[in-house]
C-alpha positions in Angstrom: 0.2 0.1 0.1 1.3 3.5 -0.7 -0.4 7.1 0.1 -2.1 8.9 -2.6 -0.6 12.3 -1.6 1.4 13.7 1.2 0.2 16.6 3.3 3.0 19.0 4.2 3.1 21.8 6.7 2.3 23.8 8.5 2.7 26.5 5.9 2.3 28.7 8.8 1.3 28.2 12.5 -2.4 27.2 12.7 -4.6 28.0 15.4 -6.4 24.6 14.9 -3.6 22.7 16.3 0.3 22.8 17.4 2.2 20.3 15.3 5.5 21.1 17.0 7.2 22.0 13.8 8.4 25.4 12.3 6.4 26.8 9.7 7.4 25.9 6.1 6.7 28.9 4.3 6.7 29.4 0.5 10.2 28.8 0.3 10.2 25.3 2.0 7.9 23.8 -0.6 10.2 23.4 -3.7 12.5 21.0 -2.2 9.7 19.0 -0.4 7.8 18.8 -3.5 11.0 17.6 -5.4 11.9 15.1 -2.7 9.0 12.6 -3.6 7.0 11.3 -6.6 3.9 11.7 -4.7 1.6 14.8 -4.9 2.4 17.0 -2.3 -0.5 19.2 -0.7 0.5 22.4 1.4 -1.5 22.6 4.5 -1.5 25.1 7.5 -3.5 28.2 7.8 -3.4 28.9 4.1 -5.4 31.7 2.7 -6.6 32.7 -0.9 -3.8 35.3 -0.8 -1.1 32.6 -0.5 -2.3 30.3 -3.1 -0.9 31.8 -6.3 2.7 31.8 -4.7 2.3 28.2 -3.4 1.1 27.1 -7.0 4.4 28.0 -8.4 6.4 25.8 -5.8 5.7 22.3 -7.3 3.1 21.4 -4.7 0.0 19.4 -6.3 -2.5 21.4 -4.4 -3.3 23.3 -1.1 -5.6 22.5 1.9 -7.7 25.6 2.6 -10.3 24.3 5.0 -10.9 27.6 7.3 -10.7 29.8 4.1 -13.7 28.0 2.5 -15.5 26.8 5.7 -15.1 30.0 7.6 -16.5 32.1 4.6 -20.0 33.6 4.4 -20.3 31.8 1.0 -18.3 29.0 0.9 -19.2 28.2 -2.8 -17.8 31.4 -3.8 -14.7 31.1 -1.5 -13.9 27.6 -3.0 -14.3 29.3 -6.6 -11.9 32.2 -5.8 -9.3 29.6 -4.2 -9.5 27.7 -7.5 -9.1 30.9 -9.6 -6.0 31.9 -7.5 -4.6 28.6 -8.1 -5.1 28.8 -11.9 -3.5 32.2 -12.0 
């Protein structure tokens, strides 16, 4: 058995939980994405404003749970995140 993807973070400290690791930041993702043939998904307090920069690092995706679920209109927030990824 093999995982489908790797969650990698935290991008920045998150109020959800402490993972005991320093933040990865944008600069930390290219090496992590290159270190495996599995898709790497950035996670850890990622906002829509972070997505364009992260999409250029080699990660396969981003986890934006609070950005979407905390929005007044989750559908619009998800669409905005997808748009930011494509930009």
